[in-house]
Structures are given as C-alpha cells and as structure tokens.
C-alpha positions in Angstrom: 0.0 0.0 0.0 1.2 3.5 -0.8 2.0 5.7 2.1 0.0 8.9 2.5 1.7 12.3 2.0 1.3 13.0 5.7 3.2 9.8 6.6 6.0 10.6 4.1 6.2 14.1 5.5 6.5 12.8 9.1 9.2 10.3 8.0 11.1 13.1 6.2 10.9 15.4 9.2 12.3 12.5 11.3 15.4 12.4 8.9 14.4 9.8 6.3 15.6 11.2 3.0 14.0 8.3 1.1 10.6 9.5 2.2 11.2 12.9 0.6 12.4 11.1 -2.5 9.0 9.3 -2.5 7.2 12.6 -2.3 9.3 14.0 -5.2 8.6 11.0 -7.3 4.9 11.3 -6.6 4.6 14.9 -7.8 7.5 15.2 -10.3 5.5 14.4 -13.5 2.5 16.6 -12.9 4.5 19.6 -11.5 7.1 19.2 -14.3 4.4 19.3 -17.0 2.8 22.4 -15.4 6.2 24.1 -15.2 6.9 23.2 -18.8 3.7 24.7 -20.0 4.2 27.8 -18.0 7.8 28.4 -18.9 8.1 27.0 -22.4 11.3 25.0 -22.3 12.6 22.0 -20.4 15.7 23.7 -18.9 13.7 26.5 -17.3 11.0 24.1 -16.2 13.5 21.8 -14.6 15.2 24.7 -12.8 11.9 25.9 -11.3 10.9 22.3 -10.4 14.2 21.5 -8.7 14.3 24.8 -6.9 10.7 24.2 -5.7 11.7 20.7 -4.4 14.8 22.2 -2.5 12.7 25.0 -1.0 10.0 22.5 0.0 12.5 20.3 1.7 14.0 23.1 3.7 10.6 24.5 4.6 8.9 21.2 5.3 8.4 21.9 9.0 6.2 24.9 8.0 3.8 22.7 6.1 0.8 23.0 8.4 -1.3 20.4 6.7 0.9 17.4 5.8 -2.0 15.6 4.3 -2.2 18.4 1.7 1.5 18.3 1.0 0.7 18.2 -2.8 -1.2 21.5 -2.8 1.5 23.1 -0.6 4.3 21.9 -2.9 2.3 23.0 -6.0 2.1 26.5 -4.6 5.8 26.6 -4.1 6.4 25.4 -7.7 3.9 28.0 -9.0 5.8 30.7 -7.2 9.1 29.4 -8.6 7.6 29.4 -12.1 6.5 33.0 -11.6 10.0 34.0 -10.6 11.6 32.3 -13.5 9.0 33.8 -15.9 9.8 37.3 -14.6 13.5 36.6 -15.3 12.6 35.3 -18.8 10.4 38.3 -19.5 13.4 40.5 -18.8 15.2 38.5 -21.5 12.2 38.4 -23.7 12.4 34.7 -24.1 9.1 32.9 -23.8 8.0 30.2 -26.2 6.1 26.9 -25.6 7.3 23.6 -26.8 4.4 22.7 -29.1 5.1 19.0 -29.1 4.4 18.8 -25.4 0.9 20.4 -25.6 -2.3 18.4 -26.0 -3.6 18.4 -29.5 -6.6 17.1 -31.4 -6.9 13.5 -32.5 -6.2 12.9 -36.2 -3.3 12.0 -38.3 0.1 12.7 -36.9 0.9 15.7 -39.1 -2.4 17.3 -38.3 -2.0 16.7 -34.6 1.5 18.1 -34.6 0.3 21.1 -36.6 -2.4 21.9 -34.1 0.0 21.4 -31.2 2.2 24.1 -32.8 -0.7 26.4 -33.2 -2.0 25.8 -29.7 1.5 26.4 -28.4 1.8 29.7 -30.2 -1.6 30.8 -29.1 -0.9 29.9 -25.5 2.4 31.8 -25.7 0.5 34.9 -26.9 -1.7 35.0 -23.8 -0.8 37.3 -20.9 1.0 35.2 -18.2 -1.8 35.4 -15.6 -4.4 34.3 -18.3 -2.2 31.4 -19.4 -1.6 30.4 -15.8 -5.3 30.4 -15.0 -6.2 28.5 -18.2 -3.5 25.8 -17.6 -4.5 25.3 -14.0 -8.2 25.0 -14.9 -8.0 22.8 -18.0 -4.6 21.1 -17.9 -4.3 20.6 -14.1 -8.1 20.3 -13.8 -8.3 22.4 -10.7 -11.5 24.0 -9.4 -11.8 27.7 -9.3 -11.5 28.0 -5.5 -8.3 25.9 -5.6 -6.8 28.2 -8.3 -7.8 31.2 -6.2 -6.1 29.8 -3.1 -3.0 28.8 -5.1 -2.6 32.1 -7.0 -3.8 34.5 -4.3 -6.4 36.0 -6.7 -10.1 36.2 -5.8 -12.3 33.5 -7.3 -14.2 35.9 -9.5 -10.9 37.2 -10.9 -9.8 33.6 -11.6 -13.1 32.9 -13.4 -12.6 36.0 -15.5 -9.0 35.1 -16.4 -10.0 31.6 -17.5 -12.9 33.0 -19.6 -10.7 35.7 -21.2 -8.0 33.1 -21.9 -10.5 30.8 -23.4 -12.0 33.6 -25.6 -8.6 34.7 -26.7 -7.5 31.2 -27.5 -10.7 30.5 -29.4 -10.2 33.6 -31.5 -6.5 32.9 -32.2 -7.2 29.4 -33.2 -10.2 30.4 -35.3 -8.0 32.9 -37.1 -5.4 30.1 -37.8 -8.1 27.8 -39.2 -9.6 30.5 -41.4 -6.2 31.7 -42.6 
C-alpha cells in the first residue's frame, strides 16, 4: 500500500531522505508538466521544479497540513515558475514547446500542426491568463483551488479563465480561417 503524504512528511521530518524522494517521485511528473507549460522550455521548467523541491525540503516543517502536501508543494512550484518567468520576461524569451501540448486527434501531421498552433496561441496570452487556463484545463483544478493557489479572488480567476478561453478560441479560429 502506498504511504500517505502525511506519513511521508513525518518520516522526512524524522530524517528519512528516502521518504522525501518518494514525495518528489509522486509529484514530479504533474508539476514538471505544469512548469513546462508555464515556462516554455525544459531547462527553465527543470530549474523551477528543482528549486521548488529544494525549497519545499528546507521549509517542510512549516507545512501546516501534511495531508495536503501536494497542494503546498504546488504553490511553491507555481511561485518558482513566476520567478523564472519574470526573469525570462526581462530577457524576452518565452515560447512553448508545441510537441508537449495536448492536441486534437487525427493523423500525426495534423496533430503536430495543431499542437504548434496551440503552443503559439498559449504563448501569446498574458501570463496570468495562461496560468489560470492551464491550472483549470490542464491541471483540472477547481476555481476555488486556483484562487487559493494564485492569491487571486475567485471571480478574478473565473474572468481570467474566460478571457484566456475567448482569446485562444479567436487565435485558433484565425489560424483555421487563414
């Protein structure tokens, strides 16, 4: 049987590094995918993810709800992505890896073409719209969860998701028409 997050946190706090490795393994894929979508390349995503894990390890004693370790860790990684994104913005370097984005079903060339277009469209969204959209539709979070995670009020989150969806729909409609 798989140990709960709370049990792994308790073992880690007692000095068991293997327990923290178990927590990292449990959340690495989903957090890594989120970081990749937010930052646009594997190196920056890996930097944010690793930094998030290191910060989580050193701050683990401050995790007030060990049974919700995943949500706590996600917030740390979201903040690390924001920091890296600000640094990237200063260097004007934000593109998404289209092959890593979900696409439509169909033949391979059509799917790859749509992934490229979706990647370009996502990259054109304002960062807070892209973040809200990805958290809602890729990470499948509820609006109240996104609000807690981002610090925005729930109505603002709903508006960001709506505006992101509207902008994506328009951008992709323009591609299809053109």
